[in-house]
Structure formats: structure tokens, C-alpha cells
N, C-alpha and C positions, 0 to 999 in steps of 0.2 A: 604513394604515400602523402599524407601532410605530417607533419611535424609542430604541432602547436604547444607553445607554453601559452599560461593563464598564471599571470600576477594575481598572489593574491588567494586564501583560503577560505572567503566570509562568504555568504549567502549566494551572491553575485558568481564569483569564482567557482564554488564547487558545483553553482546550477548550470551553468554553462560547461563544465570538466565534464559531467555524468549526462547532460543531452545531446551533446555533441558526441562523442565516445562510443553508445548505446545507438547513435544512430548513424554510428560511422566508425565501424568497430576497425576496423583497416589503419584508421588513422592514429597516430599516435600523440596522446592527453598526456602533459604532465605540468603540475601544482606545482605550483612554488610559496607556501605560507611560512613565514618565519615565527609566528608563535607554534609549541607544540599542540600537537592533538588534543584535543579536549578544552583550548583555556580561551577562552574567548573576556570580553566585558562585555557591563552592558543588563541588560534583562530579560523583559518582555519586547516582542515587535507585532503591529497592529498594523492588521488588515482588516478595511470598508468592504460590506459584502458586494461594492461594484468589481474592486480589484478581484476579489476569490470569482467572481466569476469571467470577470477578462480570464487568470489565468485556469481556470476549468475548461474556456472554450481552448486553448490551445494545447494545453498538457496534463487533462485530466487526470492520469498515474498520478504525478504532483501531485497537485491540490486534495485529490481521494487519498493520500498519503500525511499532507500535512492537515486537514482537516480534520483527521483523528486524533492525534495530541492539541487541538487546540477549546480557546474558554471563547467563547461565542456569547453576545446581548444585543438587546432590540433596539435600546436607548439612549439616552449624550445622559447626564446628569449636574448637573451647574449648581456648586452650593456659595449663598452671596449672603451674607449679615447672619446666615444659621438659618438661610431661608434653602434647600432641596425643591431644584425647580427639572424638573423630568421636561425631555427633548425629546420625541417619543417616533418611532419607525429611522430613526439612525442606525444600524446596522453595525456592528463591527465581531474582530474576531481578533486571539492574540495567539502570538505559544511564542516559550523562549526563546531564548539567542539559540542555546548552546542547546537547545533540542532540537529546531532546524539545523544546523550545523548534524549535527551527528546522525541523523536524517539523508542530510547532502550527501555527507564522507559515507554513511555504508552503502548508495545507489551507485557514488561516483569505481568504489571499490571496485562491486559487481560487477561496473560496466570492465571496468580494464584500466582507469584514470591510473598513471603513476602519480602520488600524492607524496610530497616531498615538505612535511612539517618539519619546524623548528630549521627550517632554511632560509640567509638570508644571502638575496644577490646585490654583491654592495654597486653591479651594471649592467647596462642595457646592451653592454657591449655581452658580457657571461649569457647569453640568450641567439647570436650571430647566427648559429646553426638550424635557428627555430625557424620555418613558413611565417607563421601566424601568431604575434605576441598580444595574446587579451591581458586588458590595463585591466581588471577588477580590484586593485590595493586603494581604495579607497585614500579618503581625503590626505593623504600624504601623500597618493603614491609617487616611486620610482619614472616610473614608464612616462608620467605627463613630466613632474618637477623636470627631467634632464632634459625634457624637447619641448619649454612652451612653450616659445613663441611660433617654433613648428604648431602646434595646438593650440596657438589664441587665446591661450590662456589667463583669467581673470581672478582675480581673490579679494576679497573683501570679509568684513567682519562685522556680525551686529554689534548695538552697545550692550544690552541686553544681559543677564548672565545666568545661566543655567546650570545646576548640577544632576548626572542621571541617576538615583537608587533602586532598590528595591526593597520589602518592606512583605512581611508575612502577614500582614490584613491585606484579607479576600475582601476585593470592594464587587456591588453586586454589577455595574458600571465604568465604558469608561465616565471617569469621572474630572470634571472641573474647579476645584477647590480655589476662594480668592480669599486672601489675609491679608487685613490692615491692622496694622500695632503698630508700637513708639517708635522701631525701628526702619517705616513704611508699607512697599506694601508685595505681597507676593502669590504667587501662585502655583501650586500644583496640579501637577497631569497627570492622574493616577488609574491605574486598571490590573483585572486578576490580570495572568496568562498562563497560570496551572493550578490543582489541585489545591498549593498551596503557600505560591507566590503574587505578587503584584510588582507593578515597576513603578515607580513613585519619579518623577523630574519634578526638579524645583524648580522652578524659573522667580525670579526679579527684576527694578530698574538698577540701575547699577549705582544710584544715590543709596539706595535701601539695600543695594549689599555694601555699600560701603559702610552704613547706617549702623549696623547690624554684626562687624568688624571678621566679614567673607576674606577678604583683600590679608586679613594675618594669621587668622586662627586657622591651628593647624588640623588635619585633615579627621581624627576625630573629633574633637573640636566641632567643626562648622559643624558633621557630621549631629552632633548635639542639637545647634543651635538649629538646623533646621527640625528635629522630632520637638524641638520649643516652638518652635512657630507653626508648625500643623499637628500642635498635641493633639488638640481634640480630633481630626480626623485620622487620626494613626489608633485612638483610643486603646493605651497600652501597648502595643504593637511600637517596635524598634525599626531602624532605618538598618538596610545592612550596605554595602561599601564594597563597591564594585573595579576599580578607576574612577570612582566620583566625585575627578576633579572639576572642581567650575572651569567654564568654557566662555568662550565668548560662540554661538553659534556663524560657522563658517559658507558665503557664499561660494561656489563656486560654478566655474562654465567656462570652456571651451566651444570655440567658434570653430575648431573645426575638429572632428572626431574623429579621425585617422591618418594618418601619417607614415610612409611607407608600408609597413608590413604590420601595425603597431594600431591595435583600438582600441579607445574608450569604453568604459561600460561603469553603471553602477557615478559610487560618489565620487571616484575620481575622478567623471565624466562630468556632473553634475551635481550639486545638492539641491535640497527640496526643504524647507522648515518640516522640523516635526511634524506641527497642530495640525498638518493636514492628512496626516498619517506617514505610511514609514516611508521613508528609503530602501529597507529593501525593496517592497514591492516595485519601485520604480527599475529597481538592479533587475529585478526577474525577467521584469517584460524587457527591461531595453536587450535581456539575453535575450527569447523567442524572436523580436526582432532584427537580431542579427545572425542567428542560426536561420531565420527565414532565407537574407537576403545572401548569404554564407552560401546556400545550397538552393538558392533559384540562381550564383554564377557560381558552378561548380569548377569551372575552369578560366574565372579571369578573377583574382584576388580581387586587385583592384576596383573593376565594377561593384564587388554585392561591398565593400567595405561602404565604396558612396551613394548605395540604394540603401544601408543601413541608416548612414546621418538624414538623404533623403525621404525616406517615409519615414521616422522615428523621432525625427526633430519638431516639425510638428507641433507632433501629442506633446514632450516635453517641454516645447515650450508656455506650450496650455498650461501644464499642471506650475509649473516652473512660477509664471504669473501670478497663480491664484495662491502659491505660497508665499511670494512677498510682498499681494496684500492681506492674506491672513498674521506674516509676523510685522507687515507695520500694525495692525490692531492689538498684536500681541505689547507693542513697543508703546502703548498707547495705554494697553487697561490700567494704571493708575487712574488718567480719568475716565476711563468708561465704568469702571469702581463705587463713581458718584451716580450709577442711576440707581433704579428696582429693581428686585430680582430680576423679575418678567422679562423689563429694556432690556438688563444687563443680555438678557437666554437669547435673545432676538438679534442683541448688535449681534452677539458670539455669533449666531447660526448665518447670519446673511454675510462675516466679516468680506470674502472671497467676494462678492459679485456677482455669485451664481447663484444662490438661490432669489426670488422671490417671493412673492403673499401670496402668489396661486401656486408654486412650486409646495412651497410651504403649508399649504393648507393640504394640497393630497400626499406629501412626507408626511408632514405631522399634526394630524387631525386633531388630537386630545392638547397638546402645547398651544397652538392656532386658535384653539377653542377657546381656551382660561388669557391666551394673552387679547383678545381682540374681545373679550367679556368684560377687563380690566381699563383697557380705553373706552370701552365706550362707558366705561360706569366713573370714567375719571372724567372724563367730557359731560357726561349727565351730570 
């Protein structure tokens, strides 16, 4: 019997626990989560159509379970200078983070996982009796911070600021709204994730953040100022806060993914900017790769952990490169806002370098017809 400790009761940790325990019922699996059951920060998490296809191919049961609770749409909308531009054929789905945690918690309980909510582990030494430690404890991972040199950890931060809110305003699609005012330039990423709620992420460059007074405003006043900036977008609805502090996005990378009997997944291992999709999606895919590697080498855990890194790393590196390119575009969005709405939309959708005109014509034919007609009229 293998004794497995999972640090962190977020989506990645719970998913690994329920998946491993359901497939290996003789093993002991314990999840340690410092927050009480049912507590979470944030609002909705988003998955692209492609991400859901990958999950369904490897774990149809979980994909189908999540899908029943999701909001789904087929376009992205950009709003710039009061004009809405639709990017057709770019499908996404979203689910409330708490809803996802509840679903995974129920599955973990049904599988026989021991769930220790409200439990703080002060030191990795407290887990000495476990054969495998899966570090799914996020950006501030205790496991990673305890062995940063061994994991070859690097951490840096973007200069831009963002805050994660919710709102009762339901939006038709994932929408990017750009606003310029006397304080500077601001962007909101917003999308519905339930019949009654949407995620609303506010982002701005540091100078705009300072100009708007966010460096000294109390949380309630800062929320009110965001409501003022995006009053037209919110259309009379307010913002809902839940640990919605201003933050700088952290880039976390580890050149070594395991050390002794410890292995990293999700945000403990790597971060990818929210502009390319959900870190939750990457964590779930990490779990699938880790489970596959452990099952391929049931009697050789070091070989399994090495295979997990060898096979998963190239995929993650590609996604992280795309995320960094996307984040660089957002760092310059005040300059991009000098473009006309259609040109801004084109710049946005091609920002990662992975979408050329041919792919865009196939993916978003209505948008490309509109964009190329406008270009032809300008040249003419």
C-alpha cells in the first residue's frame, strides 16, 4: 500500500486525490488544506474548447461532470472606443471555482480520500511517513519554498496590476473591455460562469494604477473606483469582492519538477498568465500526466517522476512561452489602444504568434471577412 499526501485542496490537489484513490483503492490518500471546506477565493474559471476536448479524451467522467455546471459560448467580444467587435469561433466554457471544488470534493469523499480541511502543515517534516507528496499548494507552496534550491525555482513579477472581482451582470461572451479616462488606461476581462454571476478581472499599467489612487485606497473604496471606471460595462450592477486585492502576476518556474518523494503540479510548479486561459486547466492536465507516469512505473517512483517531467515539460514550456508573449501584449495595451477597434481585435487575437491569417480565416471567418474588407477599403 502506498501512502500519498496531497498538499492543497484546490482543483489540482482534489483532482489528483480522487483520481488516484478511485483507481488505486488500496492506497491511502490524504489531502491537507489550510482553509475550511467550502472556502475559496476568486469567482469563475475558464476553459477553452480545446482544453475540454483534452480532458474528455483522458477522463470523460470528470469532463462530463464539469460540463453540466458550465456556461458556454462560441465568440470573444472586444469593446474599444465604445464599439464591440466579435471574434467568432473562439469557444470557451466557464464554471464557478467553488462549484468546481464542491464537485471534486464530493468525488474525493466518494472514493475514500481522507480530507483534512482547516489543517495547516507547518513543515514538510510533518509528512515524513508518506511515500509520495504531491505539492498542489499553489503560488505560495510550502513544499516548493522549503526546497527552492533543489527544485531550481525562479520567481518574478509583472509590473502591471490586476484585481479579481465578480459581478451579478451576466455577459454574453468572454469579453475584453478597454477604457481610457483621465487616470489612464484600464482593461477588464469578464465572462459569465453561472446563471447569476460573472468573473470581472480589472487590469491596468502601474502608472494608471497610481493615478487612480489604488495604491492608498481602502478595499471598499478601490472597488467603488473600479465600478466607476467600468460603469458603462457594468450597466448598474456592482462588483463583488472576495479577497480582491490588487496584485502583480507572479511568474513561477521550476527547472526540476521533483525532489526525493515530492513532486510539483499546478501553480506550485508553473504559472501561466490568465490571458491565455485558466491555470486550473493546466493543473488538471498536470494531474493526468502525473497519474499516467506513476501507473507506468508502479514499482519505481523515481522513474515515474522523471517520466512525468520528461513528457509533460515540453507541453508546459510551449504554453508558458505563449503566456509570456500574451502577457507582453497586455503590458503594452495602452499603446495598442491607439488602434482602431478592428485593428485592436486583430492584434489581440494574433498576439501569441500561434494564429496566422490562414488559421484565422478558418477559425473566425466572419471576423476576418470584416477585417479584410475594412483593410481593403482603407487601401482603396
